[in-house]
C-alpha positions, 0 to 999 in steps of 0.5 A, spaced: 280 284 878 276 285 885 273 293 884 272 293 892 279 291 893 283 295 899 288 300 895 295 297 896 299 300 901 305 302 896 301 306 892 305 310 887 302 316 888 305 317 895 312 318 892 309 324 888 306 327 894 312 326 898 317 329 892 312 335 891 312 336 899 319 335 901 323 338 895 326 345 896 330 349 891 336 347 893 335 340 890 335 343 883 341 342 879 344 348 876 343 344 869 335 344 871 335 351 873 338 353 867 334 349 863 328 351 866 329 359 864 331 357 857 324 353 856 320 359 860 323 364 855 321 359 850 314 357 852 312 365 854 314 367 847 310 361 844 304 363 848 304 371 846 305 368 838 299 364 839 295 370 840 295 369 832 293 362 832 286 360 829 280 363 833 285 365 839 281 372 840 275 369 839 276 364 845 278 370 849 272 373 848 268 367 849 271 366 855 268 372 858 261 369 858 264 364 863 265 370 869 268 376 870 275 378 873 282 381 873 286 376 876 291 374 871 293 376 864 291 374 857 298 373 854 299 378 848 293 382 849 290 387 854 285 383 857 285 380 864 281 374 866 279 370 872 285 365 874 281 359 871 279 362 864 286 365 863 289 358 864 285 355 858 286 361 854 293 361 855 294 354 854 291 354 848 295 360 845 302 356 847 300 350 843 296 353 838 302 354 833 305 347 835 311 351 837 312 349 844 317 344 847 316 337 848 319 331 853 320 326 847 320 319 852 313 321 854 310 324 848 308 330 852 308 338 852 309 339 859 310 347 859 303 348 855 299 346 861 303 348 866 305 355 865 299 358 864 296 355 871 302 357 875 302 364 873 295 365 874 296 362 881 302 367 882 298 373 880 292 371 884 297 370 890 300 376 889 294 380 889 292 377 896 299 379 899 302 373 898 307 373 892 311 367 889 318 368 889 322 366 883 326 360 886 319 358 888 317 358 881 323 355 878 322 349 883 314 349 881 316 349 874 321 343 875 316 339 879 310 340 874 315 337 868 317 332 873 311 329 874 308 330 867 314 327 864 314 321 869 307 319 868 307 319 860 314 316 860 312 310 864 307 308 859 308 302 854 301 303 851 299 305 844 297 312 845 290 313 845 289 319 849 292 326 848 298 325 853 300 333 853 293 334 856 292 328 860 299 328 863 300 335 863 294 336 868 297 332 873 304 336 872 299 342 874 297 339 881 304 338 882 307 345 881 301 348 884 303 344 890 309 347 891 307 354 890 301 353 895 306 349 900 301 344 901 302 338 905 302 331 903 295 329 904 292 335 901 297 334 895 294 326 894 287 329 894 288 334 889 291 329 884 285 324 886 280 330 884 285 332 878 284 324 875 276 326 875 277 331 871 283 328 866 281 329 859 284 329 852 282 325 846 287 323 840 281 324 835 282 331 835 289 330 833 287 325 827 282 331 825 287 337 826 281 340 830 282 346 834 280 342 840 287 339 840 290 346 844 284 347 848 285 340 851 291 343 854 288 349 856 282 344 859 287 340 863 291 346 866 284 349 868 282 343 871 289 342 875 288 349 878 281 347 880 283 341 883 288 344 888 283 350 890 278 344 891 283 340 895 285 346 899 278 347 901 277 340 904 275 336 898 277 329 898 279 325 892 280 318 890 287 315 892 289 309 888 288 313 881 295 310 878 294 303 878 287 302 882 282 298 878 280 304 875 286 308 875 290 311 870 294 305 868 288 301 867 284 305 863 288 311 859 294 307 858 294 299 859 301 298 860 306 301 864 313 301 867 313 304 873 318 300 876 323 303 872 321 310 872 319 311 879 325 310 882 328 316 878 323 321 881 327 328 882 334 325 881 336 328 874 330 332 873 326 331 866 326 339 865 333 338 863 331 333 857 326 337 854 326 338 846 326 345 843 321 345 837 325 350 832 319 349 827 312 350 828 309 343 826 309 337 830 315 335 833 315 328 829 315 332 823 322 335 825 327 329 822 324 330 815 325 338 816 332 337 818 333 332 813 331 337 807 335 343 810 341 338 810 340 335 804 339 342 800 345 345 803 349 339 801 346 338 794 344 345 792 337 343 789 330 346 789 323 344 789 323 342 782 329 338 782 325 333 787 323 327 784 321 323 790 322 323 798 321 317 802 321 317 810 321 311 814 318 312 820 317 308 827 310 306 829 308 313 833 311 317 828 307 314 822 300 314 826 301 321 828 304 325 822 305 320 817 298 322 814 296 323 807 297 330 804 290 333 802 287 339 798 286 345 802 287 342 809 286 345 816 292 349 819 293 344 825 292 338 820 298 341 815 302 342 821 302 334 823 303 332 816 310 330 814 308 331 806 306 338 807 311 340 812 316 338 807 313 341 801 313 348 805 320 347 807 322 346 800 318 351 797 320 357 803 327 354 805 324 353 812 318 352 816 315 358 819 308 360 821 307 363 815 307 356 811 300 355 814 297 361 811 291 360 807 294 362 800 299 356 802 294 351 804 290 352 798 297 352 793 296 347 788 303 347 786 305 346 794 301 340 794 303 337 788 310 337 791 307 334 797 305 328 793 312 326 791 313 325 799 312 318 801 312 316 809 312 308 810 312 304 817 319 302 819 321 296 823 322 299 830 318 295 835 317 301 840 310 303 839 312 310 843 319 311 839 319 318 835 326 316 832 330 314 828 327 316 822 330 314 815 330 319 810 332 318 802 331 324 797 332 322 790 333 328 785 331 328 777 338 328 775 340 322 779 343 324 785 341 321 792 341 323 799 340 318 804 341 319 812 338 316 818 336 321 823 336 319 831 336 326 834 333 332 830 335 339 831 332 341 838 333 334 841 337 335 848 343 331 844 343 336 838 340 342 841 339 349 839 344 354 840 343 360 845 343 365 839 338 360 835 333 360 842 333 368 842 332 368 835 326 364 836 324 368 842 324 375 838 321 372 832 315 370 836 315 377 839 315 380 833 309 375 830 305 378 836 307 385 835 309 386 842 314 392 843 321 390 843 322 393 850 318 389 853 321 383 850 328 385 853 325 386 860 322 379 860 329 376 858 332 380 864 327 378 869 328 371 867 335 371 867 335 373 874 329 369 876 332 367 882 332 374 885 325 376 883 321 377 889 314 377 885 314 373 879 307 376 877 312 382 874 314 377 868 306 377 866 306 385 866 311 384 860 306 380 856 301 385 856 300 388 849 296 395 849 291 395 843 
């Protein structure tokens, strides 16, 4: 490898820039528009509920030391902050409860990084007399998901860096490129500058650290900063994907660009997002889904469980096949199949309350978790989430077995419209937000194509003390 080689003329980054600059709202399919609205509703709900997440308020207070300003709303609060700070705070809030949507082939939570930066930019633009319309915003959302999901899905490597953060930042640049009507050269520079700020380690995931959600916010802030700098004339490296020190050389060492790049803007990846009906790692959802199905079929309780076994693909096994431990951190427990299964059996479902201190320290719940075993199945795909093989044995000899290919929330096994609204209302209530503001937000989202200034939506996210 020659580090001084001239970058190739068929730079794959060019396709991103062209898509960002040449796409129009009319290029979106009706399904893409509909799904954008659904996941906008879902993500804003997760964001306001995240005000109750670990140290969410302390983060907002600490951020005030980075500079003062009132450009953007801190969701679920009465506070305002400079746009870049709001991107960090709100990104953390979206991911703090592990309840936000996922693009499963990419293993990316694209909306958590994207939406706080898009709204912060939109609020700042509105104050300067340049409001962002609902149609612009829908295209920007779809574009951001398209780029983040393509970047993640094209990887064939074992995940070492936290893709929701690393891929999400590039999605932010793409979405802001739409909102700011950037030309291709400026978009290319913004992507290059973003690459210099790209960060996110899986060590935070392993330890259940609060840094996990912070990394989402950091890359949202970086995306906003990258666009601001590119608009100011700063330049960035261009061969950042497949260059000698590019993303697919250092972050993800194997890729399948040839398969994924021709699909850019064709089906729109925003139509492929999965809901998270439960506030735990998406890869735990097959086990939760299975438990609920088994209980409905066999009518048993926690004391009836003799043993449960989960056969998991490599990625699932590495990320959520971790052992249960006494009094775990909430983020550790949310990413632990044995704990999440025990909580579901004990409470009938998995909710934010399942990770309250009294449950995390409950010896009975941990005794139940000890009956749940997770092992590696024979799936050779290092990025596969499913299928998972579930076997439940009861003390009375009954056995329930099933292979879960598409747990509830998957695009092929979607939550109903009623279930999506129920989750929205649940999040709204957790945040202690006025119901009238929730109703107003839903109305604005439903008619988003006709909204002249999307910063109107953020007024619904203000919580008066």
